[in-house]
C-alpha positions in Angstrom: 0.1 0.1 0.0 2.9 2.3 0.3 3.3 2.6 -3.4 -0.5 3.2 -4.0 -1.7 6.8 -4.2 -4.8 8.6 -5.1 -4.7 11.2 -7.9 -7.7 13.4 -8.8 -7.7 15.0 -12.2 -9.4 18.5 -12.7 -9.1 21.7 -14.6 -7.0 24.6 -13.5 -10.0 26.4 -12.2 -11.6 23.3 -10.9 -11.7 22.2 -7.3 -10.4 18.9 -6.0 -13.0 16.9 -3.9 -12.2 16.0 -0.4 -12.0 12.3 -0.7 -10.9 9.6 1.6 -10.3 6.2 0.0 -9.7 3.1 2.3 -8.4 -0.3 1.5 -8.2 -3.0 4.1 -8.7 -0.4 6.8 -5.8 1.7 5.4 -6.2 5.2 3.9 -4.7 5.7 0.4 -2.6 8.8 0.3 -3.8 11.6 -2.0 -1.2 13.4 -4.1 -1.0 16.1 -6.6 1.5 14.3 -9.0 2.8 10.8 -9.3 5.4 9.0 -11.4 4.0 6.3 -13.6 6.2 4.3 -16.0 8.8 7.1 -16.0 6.3 9.9 -16.7 5.3 12.4 -13.9 1.6 13.0 -14.2 0.0 15.8 -12.4 -3.6 16.5 -11.5 -4.1 19.1 -14.2 -2.1 17.3 -17.0 0.0 20.2 -17.5 3.2 18.1 -17.7 5.1 20.8 -15.9 6.7 18.5 -13.3 7.7 15.9 -15.9 9.4 18.6 -18.1 11.1 20.2 -15.1 12.5 16.8 -14.3 13.7 16.3 -17.9 15.5 19.5 -18.2 18.5 18.7 -15.9 19.0 15.4 -17.8 19.2 17.3 -21.1 21.6 19.9 -19.6 23.9 17.1 -18.6 23.8 15.8 -22.2 24.7 19.3 -23.5 27.6 19.3 -21.0 28.8 15.9 -22.2 28.7 17.0 -25.8 30.7 20.1 -25.0 33.4 18.2 -23.2 34.0 15.7 -25.9 33.5 18.1 -28.9 37.2 18.9 -29.4 38.1 15.3 -29.8 35.1 14.0 -31.9 34.1 14.3 -35.6 30.7 15.5 -36.5 29.3 12.0 -37.2 30.4 10.9 -33.8 28.7 14.0 -32.2 25.5 13.1 -34.0 25.7 9.5 -32.6 26.2 10.8 -29.1 23.2 13.2 -29.7 20.8 10.4 -30.7 22.0 8.0 -28.1 22.0 10.4 -25.2 19.9 13.6 -25.8 17.4 12.2 -28.4 16.5 9.0 -26.4 15.5 11.3 -23.4 13.3 13.6 -25.6 11.6 10.7 -27.3 10.2 9.2 -24.2 6.6 9.9 -23.9 6.9 12.8 -26.5 3.3 12.3 -27.8 2.0 13.1 -24.3 4.0 16.1 -23.0 5.3 17.9 -26.1 2.0 19.6 -26.7 2.2 21.5 -23.3 3.1 25.0 -23.2 6.1 24.2 -20.9 7.8 22.1 -23.7 9.2 25.4 -25.2 12.0 25.1 -22.7 12.9 21.6 -23.9 13.0 23.1 -27.5 15.5 25.9 -26.3 17.8 23.3 -24.9 17.7 21.4 -28.2 18.5 24.4 -30.2 21.5 25.0 -27.9 22.6 21.5 -28.5 22.4 21.9 -32.2 24.4 25.2 -32.1 26.9 23.4 -30.0 27.4 20.6 -32.5 27.4 22.9 -35.5 29.7 25.5 -34.1 27.1 28.3 -34.3 26.8 31.5 -32.3 24.3 32.0 -29.6 22.2 34.2 -31.8 22.6 32.3 -35.0 19.6 30.6 -36.5 19.8 26.9 -36.6 16.6 26.1 -38.7 18.8 25.1 -41.8 21.2 23.2 -39.7 18.5 20.8 -38.5 18.0 19.9 -42.2 21.7 19.5 -42.7 22.2 17.3 -39.8 19.0 15.2 -40.5 17.6 16.1 -37.0 14.0 17.0 -36.5 13.1 20.0 -34.3 11.2 19.2 -31.2 7.7 20.0 -32.5 8.4 18.3 -35.9 9.5 15.2 -33.9 6.4 15.4 -31.9 4.1 15.6 -35.0 6.0 12.7 -36.7 5.6 10.5 -33.5 1.9 11.4 -33.2 1.2 10.7 -36.8 3.0 7.4 -36.6 0.9 6.5 -33.5 -2.3 7.3 -35.6 -1.0 5.1 -38.6 -0.3 2.2 -36.3 -3.6 2.4 -34.4 -6.1 3.2 -37.0 -8.7 1.0 -35.3 -8.9 3.6 -32.5 -10.0 6.3 -34.9 -13.2 6.9 -37.1 -13.3 8.3 -40.6 -15.9 10.7 -41.6 -17.4 8.1 -43.8 -18.2 6.1 -40.6 -20.2 9.0 -39.1 -22.1 10.2 -42.2 -22.8 9.2 -45.8 -22.4 12.6 -47.4 -20.1 12.9 -50.3 -18.0 15.8 -48.9 -14.5 16.9 -49.7 -13.1 15.6 -46.4 -15.1 12.4 -46.2 -11.8 10.3 -46.0 -10.4 12.4 -43.2 -10.6 11.3 -39.5 -13.6 12.3 -37.6 -12.8 15.1 -35.1 -15.0 15.0 -32.1 -16.4 18.2 -30.6 -14.5 19.3 -27.4 -14.5 22.5 -25.4 -11.7 21.6 -22.8 -8.2 22.7 -23.8 -6.8 19.7 -21.8 -8.7 17.3 -24.1 -7.7 19.3 -27.2 -4.1 19.0 -26.3 -4.4 15.4 -25.7 -2.9 12.7 -27.9 -6.3 11.5 -29.5 -7.6 14.9 -30.5 -4.2 16.4 -31.7 -3.5 13.2 -33.6 -6.7 13.6 -35.6 -5.9 17.3 -36.2 -2.4 16.6 -37.3 -3.5 13.7 -39.6 -6.2 15.7 -41.3 -3.7 18.5 -42.0 -1.4 16.3 -44.0 -1.2 16.6 -47.8 -3.6 14.2 -49.4 -1.0 12.1 -51.1 0.7 11.3 -47.8 -2.6 10.5 -46.1 -3.3 7.9 -48.8 -0.2 6.0 -47.8 -1.2 5.7 -44.1 -2.4 2.0 -44.7 1.2 1.0 -45.7 2.9 1.9 -42.5 6.5 1.4 -43.8 6.0 3.6 -46.8 4.1 6.1 -44.8 7.0 6.4 -42.3 9.6 7.0 -45.0 7.5 9.7 -46.7 6.5 11.4 -43.6 10.1 11.6 -42.3 11.1 13.2 -45.6 8.1 15.7 -45.2 9.1 16.9 -41.8 12.9 17.0 -42.8 12.1 19.2 -45.7 9.9 21.8 -43.7 11.5 21.6 -40.3 8.6 23.1 -38.2 9.6 25.3 -35.3 6.1 25.4 -33.8 2.7 23.6 -34.1 1.3 26.8 -35.5 3.5 26.6 -38.4 2.3 23.1 -39.3 -1.4 23.8 -38.9 -1.1 27.0 -40.9 0.7 25.2 -43.7 -0.7 25.4 -47.2 -0.1 22.3 -49.3 3.4 22.3 -50.8 2.9 21.5 -54.4 6.6 21.3 -54.9 7.0 18.6 -52.3 4.0 16.8 -53.9 5.7 16.8 -57.2 9.0 15.4 -55.6 7.0 12.7 -53.9 5.5 11.7 -57.3 9.0 11.6 -58.8 10.0 9.1 -56.1 7.3 6.7 -57.3 7.4 7.1 -61.1 10.4 6.4 -63.5 11.6 9.1 -65.8 10.1 9.4 -69.2 13.1 9.5 -71.6 13.0 9.0 -75.3 14.9 6.2 -77.1 17.3 8.6 -78.8 18.3 10.2 -75.4 18.9 6.6 -74.0 21.0 5.7 -77.0 23.0 9.0 -76.9 23.8 8.6 -73.2 24.8 4.9 -73.7 27.2 6.0 -76.6 28.7 8.6 -74.4 29.1 6.2 -71.5 31.0 3.6 -73.8 33.2 6.3 -75.3 34.2 7.6 -71.7 34.7 4.0 -70.5 37.1 3.4 -73.3 39.0 6.5 -72.6 39.2 5.6 -68.8 40.4 2.2 -69.6 43.1 3.0 -72.3 44.1 6.6 -71.8 43.4 7.0 -68.0 47.2 7.0 -67.2 47.7 10.1 -69.3 44.6 12.1 -68.4 44.5 10.9 -64.8 41.0 9.7 -64.8 39.8 7.9 -61.6 37.6 4.9 -61.2 35.2 7.2 -59.1 34.3 9.2 -62.2 33.5 6.1 -64.2 31.4 4.6 -61.3 29.6 8.0 -61.1 28.7 8.0 -64.9 27.5 4.5 -64.6 25.2 5.3 -61.8 23.9 8.3 -63.7 23.1 6.1 -66.6 21.4 3.5 -64.4 19.2 6.3 -62.9 18.2 7.6 -66.4 17.4 4.1 -67.6 15.6 3.3 -64.3 16.8 -0.3 -64.2 
């Protein structure tokens, strides 16, 4: 019974009832917050206590990176980031990252990125996130949230399950009506909103989780959202849609173009083989040309 506690949930302006719960003639202690499976849950679901407990861990990760940075290459620093810093941030991110207090975690992440990339305190690191292949906190939150939705589609209803009208958004997920902010910030409601905001061609891939994960990661690495407002105010990017279509369809090239590239390829291969010692050609150039040819031919 020492590990059993009573936690009442309420809104910020609500009042906690004066309850006494007994079990086997022992009173269960009432608390304002409790640690459950590594997450500190408070009575108002503000996640402030959990974020406050996470900040010192992330600061220690920044200190570790600062100490080993003079002796490590960039790739090694990225490995340390993902194994130390990223693993702490990822735990329970779909629950606490929508809190207003998560901005302090994002500030520490930007400080870490500036440290890895040798940037000044006031330098923008938005482009550096893309170069390093690291998602900003809110992009990582949206990515994890949407993967949760894709893997648990049976928990959500589509609009076609609610009504039979042929509307524009009939294939979107049904968004329940809610007035409480604490529910709107929750995983279920936020997941539906984030999914419905996705471009149509990405939503169509949600039934293929592996393909959906690949395209979704590329989408967030391309945009690198710094806030949830940036994502929800996003207009569909036609350039990204066209890039996505190029990933799925081979190039349309005429027979004459293929023949011309093939002849050029054979000629250069001849030069590399017989005259390379005079013109200092390298095998790398020949391999690069062959890869280019294979991409054009789409073999």
